[in-house]
ROGUDO-892595 format. One line per 3 residues: their letters; for each residue x, y negated, z of C-alpha. Coordinates in Angstrom, 1 decimal. Last residue first. Example, Ala and Ser with C-alpha at 12.3 -4.5 7.8 and 13.67 -1.06 7.14 Angstrom:
SA> 13.7/1.1/7.1  12.3/4.5/7.8
This chain:
QGP> 11.4/-14.2/-21.3  11.7/-10.8/-18.9  10.1/-12.8/-15.8
VAA> 7.8/-15.3/-16.9  8.7/-18.9/-16.8  5.9/-21.3/-16.7
SGS> 4.4/-23.4/-19.1  1.4/-21.1/-20.4  -1.0/-23.1/-17.8
KKD> 1.1/-25.2/-15.8  -2.2/-26.9/-13.8  -4.5/-24.1/-14.0
RFF> -7.4/-25.0/-12.4  -9.7/-22.6/-10.3  -13.0/-24.1/-9.3
LLF> -16.0/-23.0/-11.5  -14.9/-20.6/-13.5  -13.1/-18.7/-10.5
LIL> -16.2/-18.7/-8.3  -18.0/-17.5/-11.2  -15.7/-14.5/-11.4
VVF> -15.8/-13.7/-8.1  -19.7/-13.6/-8.4  -19.4/-11.2/-11.1
SIG> -16.8/-9.0/-9.2  -19.6/-8.8/-6.6  -22.2/-7.7/-8.7
APV> -19.9/-4.9/-10.8  -18.8/-3.8/-7.1  -22.7/-3.4/-6.3
LWI> -23.8/-1.6/-9.4  -21.3/1.1/-8.8  -23.4/2.3/-6.1
STW> -26.8/1.8/-7.4  -25.5/4.1/-10.6  -23.9/6.4/-8.5
DKS> -27.4/7.5/-6.5  -25.3/10.1/-4.7  -26.4/13.7/-3.7
GDA> -27.1/14.8/-0.5  -30.5/16.3/-1.1  -32.3/13.4/0.4
LTY> -30.4/10.6/-1.4  -27.0/9.0/-0.2  -27.3/5.2/-2.0
TDA> -27.0/3.7/1.8  -24.3/6.2/2.6  -22.0/5.2/-0.3
VIG> -22.8/1.2/0.5  -21.7/1.6/3.8  -18.3/3.5/2.7
SVW> -17.6/1.1/0.3  -17.8/-2.1/2.5  -15.2/-0.4/5.2
SGI> -13.3/0.6/2.3  -13.8/-3.2/0.6  -13.2/-5.0/4.0
GMG> -9.8/-3.4/4.6  -9.2/-3.5/0.9  -9.3/-7.7/1.1
IGY> -7.7/-8.2/4.3  -4.3/-6.1/4.1  -3.9/-4.9/0.4
TAL> -5.3/-7.9/-0.5  -4.7/-10.9/1.6  -1.4/-9.4/3.1
YIL> 0.0/-8.6/-0.1  -0.7/-12.2/-1.4  0.8/-13.6/1.8
GQA> 3.9/-11.4/1.7  4.1/-13.0/-2.0  4.3/-16.3/-0.5
ASK> 7.2/-15.2/1.9  9.2/-14.1/-0.6  8.9/-17.3/-2.6
VKE> 8.8/-19.7/0.5  12.2/-21.6/0.5  12.5/-21.5/-3.6
GAR> 9.1/-23.5/-3.6  5.7/-21.1/-4.4  3.5/-21.7/-7.2
NDT> 5.7/-20.2/-10.1  6.1/-17.2/-7.5  2.1/-17.2/-7.0
YIQ> 1.5/-17.0/-10.6  4.1/-14.2/-11.5  2.5/-12.7/-8.6
GTV> -1.3/-13.3/-9.7  -0.1/-11.7/-13.2  0.6/-8.6/-11.6
FFF> -2.3/-8.5/-9.6  -5.1/-10.0/-12.1  -3.6/-9.0/-15.8
DYC> -2.2/-5.9/-14.4  -4.7/-4.1/-12.2  -8.0/-5.1/-14.7
VGH> -6.4/-4.5/-17.8  -4.6/-1.6/-16.9  -7.6/0.0/-15.3
LII> -9.3/-0.6/-18.5  -8.4/2.7/-19.4  -10.7/4.6/-16.7
ALY> -13.9/2.5/-17.3  -13.4/3.1/-21.2  -13.2/6.7/-20.9
LLW> -16.4/7.0/-18.2  -18.1/4.8/-20.7  -17.0/7.2/-23.7
EST> -18.6/10.6/-21.9  -21.8/9.1/-23.0  -24.5/12.1/-22.7
NAD> -22.6/14.9/-21.4  -20.2/13.4/-19.0  -22.5/10.4/-17.9
GYG> -21.7/6.8/-17.9  -24.2/4.3/-16.5  -22.2/3.4/-13.1
FGV> -19.0/3.9/-14.3  -19.5/2.1/-17.3  -20.8/-0.6/-15.6
FRV> -18.0/-0.7/-13.0  -15.8/-1.0/-16.1  -17.4/-3.7/-17.7
IWA> -17.4/-5.9/-14.5  -13.8/-5.0/-13.7  -13.1/-6.0/-17.3
LLA> -14.6/-9.3/-17.0  -12.6/-10.0/-14.0  -9.3/-9.2/-15.6
SIL> -9.9/-11.4/-18.8  -11.0/-14.4/-16.3  -7.1/-13.7/-14.7
MWK> -5.5/-13.9/-17.9  -7.7/-16.7/-18.9  -6.1/-18.8/-15.9
VGF> -2.8/-17.5/-16.2  -1.9/-19.0/-19.4  -2.8/-17.8/-23.0
RAY> 0.4/-17.7/-24.9  3.0/-17.4/-22.9  0.8/-15.0/-20.5
IFP> -0.2/-12.6/-23.3  3.6/-12.3/-24.3  5.0/-11.7/-21.0
ILL> 2.1/-9.6/-19.8  2.0/-6.9/-22.7  4.5/-4.4/-21.1
MFI> 2.2/-4.4/-18.2  -0.9/-3.7/-20.6  1.1/-0.7/-21.6
IES> 2.1/1.0/-18.6  -1.4/0.3/-16.8  -2.7/1.8/-19.7
AQG> -1.1/4.9/-19.1  -2.1/4.8/-15.2  -5.5/4.4/-16.1
LSM> -5.0/7.7/-18.6  -4.1/9.2/-14.9  -8.0/9.4/-14.5
KNE> -8.0/12.0/-17.2  -5.6/14.0/-15.4  -7.3/14.1/-12.0
VNT> -10.9/14.4/-13.4  -10.0/17.6/-15.1  -13.9/18.2/-16.1
MGS> -16.4/15.3/-16.2  -20.4/16.4/-15.1  -21.3/13.1/-13.6
DTL> -20.8/14.5/-10.1  -17.1/15.1/-10.8  -16.6/11.3/-12.4
SPN> -18.4/9.8/-9.3  -16.0/12.1/-6.5  -13.0/10.6/-8.4
AWA> -14.2/7.0/-8.7  -15.1/6.6/-5.0  -12.6/5.5/-2.7
YYF> -9.9/3.9/-5.2  -12.3/2.6/-7.1  -14.8/1.3/-4.7
SLP> -11.8/-0.1/-2.7  -11.1/-2.2/-6.3  -14.7/-3.7/-5.7
ICI> -13.4/-5.0/-2.8  -10.1/-6.3/-3.7  -11.9/-8.4/-6.0
LIS> -12.9/-10.4/-3.2  -9.6/-11.1/-1.3  -7.8/-12.2/-4.6
SVV> -10.6/-14.4/-5.3  -10.0/-15.8/-1.7  -6.3/-16.0/-2.8
FIL> -7.0/-17.8/-6.0  -9.3/-20.0/-4.6  -6.7/-21.5/-2.2
FSR> -4.0/-21.6/-5.1  -6.3/-23.9/-7.0  -7.3/-25.9/-4.2
DKL> -3.5/-26.4/-3.0  -3.4/-26.6/0.9  -3.0/-22.7/0.7
LRF> 0.1/-23.5/-0.2  1.1/-24.0/3.4  0.4/-20.6/4.3
ADL> 3.8/-20.1/3.1  5.2/-21.3/6.2  3.9/-18.2/8.0
GLI> 6.5/-15.7/6.4  7.2/-13.4/9.4  10.8/-14.5/9.8
AAV> 10.2/-18.4/9.5  7.2/-17.9/12.1  9.2/-15.9/14.5
SAN> 12.2/-18.5/14.4  15.6/-17.6/13.2  17.8/-16.7/15.8
KNA> 18.6/-13.1/13.9  19.2/-14.7/10.8  17.7/-12.1/8.4
KPP> 20.3/-10.4/6.2  19.7/-6.5/7.3  22.4/-4.3/5.9
TDP> 21.6/-2.5/2.5  23.9/0.6/2.6  23.7/2.3/-1.0
LFF> 21.3/5.3/-1.0  22.6/8.5/0.8  20.3/8.0/3.9
AYI> 17.1/7.6/2.0  17.7/11.2/0.5  16.7/12.5/3.6
GLV> 13.7/10.9/4.3  12.8/11.1/0.4  12.7/14.7/0.7
LSM> 10.6/15.0/3.9  7.8/12.5/2.5  8.3/14.9/-0.7
VMS> 7.3/18.0/1.6  4.5/16.2/3.5  2.9/14.6/0.3
IQF> 2.8/18.1/-1.3  1.4/19.5/1.9  -1.3/16.4/1.7
ITV> -2.5/17.4/-1.7  -2.6/21.1/-0.7  -5.1/20.3/1.5
KDG> -7.7/20.9/-1.2  -10.2/18.7/-3.0  -7.8/17.5/-5.9
FGY> -5.8/20.9/-5.8  -7.4/22.1/-9.2  -3.8/23.4/-10.7
LGI> -4.0/21.3/-13.7  -5.7/18.1/-11.7  -3.0/18.0/-9.0
FNT> -0.4/18.3/-11.4  -2.1/15.4/-13.4  -2.0/13.3/-10.8
VVI> 1.4/14.1/-9.7  3.0/13.0/-13.4  0.7/10.1/-13.6
WAV> 1.9/8.6/-10.2  5.1/9.3/-11.0  5.0/7.2/-14.3
TGM> 3.5/4.6/-12.4  6.5/4.7/-9.9  8.8/5.0/-13.0
VRI> 7.0/1.8/-14.0  9.3/0.0/-11.0  12.5/0.6/-12.1
APF> 12.2/-0.4/-15.5  10.6/-3.9/-13.9  13.6/-4.4/-11.9
EKE> 16.2/-4.9/-14.3  15.6/-8.0/-15.8  14.0/-10.2/-13.2
SSV> 16.3/-8.3/-10.5  19.3/-9.7/-12.1  22.8/-8.2/-10.7
MQQ> 20.7/-5.9/-8.9  21.9/-3.9/-5.9  19.8/-6.1/-3.4
MAI> 16.7/-5.6/-5.6  16.6/-1.9/-5.4  16.9/-2.0/-1.2
SNG> 14.6/-4.9/-0.8  11.8/-3.2/-3.1  12.3/0.3/-1.3
LAL> 11.9/-1.6/1.7  9.2/-3.2/0.9  7.1/-0.4/0.1
TPA> 8.3/1.5/2.9  6.6/-0.8/5.2  3.1/0.8/4.6
YTI> 4.3/4.6/5.2  5.1/5.0/9.0  1.8/3.0/9.4
CYL> 0.1/4.7/7.0  0.9/8.0/8.7  -0.7/6.6/11.8
LIM> -4.1/5.6/10.3  -4.2/8.9/8.4  -3.9/10.5/12.0
WFF> -6.1/8.4/13.5  -9.0/8.5/10.8  -8.3/12.5/10.8
ADP> -9.7/12.6/14.2  -13.2/11.4/13.5  -13.2/13.4/10.2
DKT> -12.6/16.7/12.3  -10.3/19.2/10.8  -7.1/18.3/11.9
QIL> -4.2/20.8/11.1  -2.8/19.0/7.9  -2.8/15.8/9.8
FYL> -0.4/17.4/12.3  2.2/17.9/9.4  1.5/14.6/8.0
VLA> 2.9/12.9/11.1  6.3/14.8/10.7  6.3/14.2/7.3
GVL> 5.7/10.4/8.0  8.4/10.5/10.8  10.7/11.9/8.1
NLV> 9.8/9.0/5.9  9.8/6.3/8.6  13.5/7.6/9.6
GLV> 14.7/7.3/5.8  13.5/3.7/5.2  14.8/2.5/8.2
KQA> 18.3/3.8/7.3  18.0/2.1/3.7  17.3/-0.9/5.2
AFF> 20.3/-1.3/7.2  18.9/-2.0/11.0  18.8/-5.0/13.3
RDA> 17.5/-8.6/11.7  14.8/-7.3/8.4  13.9/-4.0/9.6
VLG> 12.7/-5.0/13.1  10.9/-8.5/13.1  10.4/-9.2/9.9
IFF> 9.9/-5.6/8.5  7.8/-4.5/11.8  5.9/-7.9/11.4
PAI> 5.1/-7.6/7.8  4.2/-3.9/7.9  1.1/-4.7/10.6
IMA> -1.1/-6.0/7.8  -0.4/-3.1/5.5  -1.0/-0.6/8.0
ISF> -4.5/-1.9/8.8  -5.2/-2.0/4.9  -3.6/1.8/4.7
AAY> -6.6/2.9/7.7  -9.5/1.1/5.3  -9.4/4.2/3.2
ANG> -9.6/6.4/6.5  -12.6/4.1/7.5  -14.6/4.0/4.1
VQI> -14.3/8.0/4.1  -15.8/8.1/7.5  -18.3/5.4/6.5
GTA> -19.2/7.7/3.4  -19.7/10.8/5.8  -17.2/13.5/6.3
GLQ> -18.0/17.3/5.9  -14.3/17.8/6.6  -13.6/20.4/3.3
TVM> -15.9/18.8/0.6  -16.1/15.3/1.3  -12.8/14.6/3.1
YKS> -11.0/16.2/0.4  -12.9/14.3/-2.1  -12.3/11.4/-0.7
M> -8.5/12.1/-0.5
């Protein structure tokens, strides 16, 4: 999207950052929609179908939009239709399972496989900066919208008379009284700022470095994500959550330095290293963090606690990060219109370093290595 906005719409860094922040705004709204509407009144598969059909319609109008400011409102509207589908998809799948811990990972990993397939397709045909990316999204949203109505019936289970606080999962906020969990949540918010830099600017940066077939090569990050996801149960049991999270933060620092100093002509290996480290960065922090949250929460607030983490990361953290990344990109845009990518990437590297120090000083893992891990 960033490449499309810059090359086709003439967008500034701030306009690109705002467009990426649209997803974060939608992620803040989504829990209210799921808790107050989808969980109480309508079958999940029908809500999923309607949202995707509406999303396809929004994408049709987004394709016609050529002004970057107007584009923000269109992508925000689309994200509002899309964000709730993440939780709905999980809910539909898990309610059909006997043991979600054993059955869900094999299904969830197919999302990563699909990501690899579509990025390679986009890269192979050179659609990375074309409106074609949204046309493909529109067609797939239409197909999924129709398909959703044929999924197994998943009726609402929430108590219609339950309090709004209970429905929205506000009870999970009591977990923040635990200092280590509070540090984890704050760290999760802060590390999403560098993550936003990656999502918004990795593709344009790699393109400017001289790398070819960027989308294809970036899919190596998702391939590594699959590998490290499978390793989590073993490493978690051996080293515990604290050292896994620390290793992820170290990997964040290394990858951003690699993006900053790598060059396709003289040091392309640094760029490959930065891409492949995505598996460690994402899995060892976010997936491990979800396991940590599940182990810390009591039975009554497990789902609410996961919702709290999604709100903190994809809502608050990435919202701030998208805005900051746009400002930084504009700040280091040179007179000829090119960008000083080394200076840009050193900003998220510095933020990652600050989070690492915060984590080392204040986080204590009281149950390191002793808690049950999904799949074991």
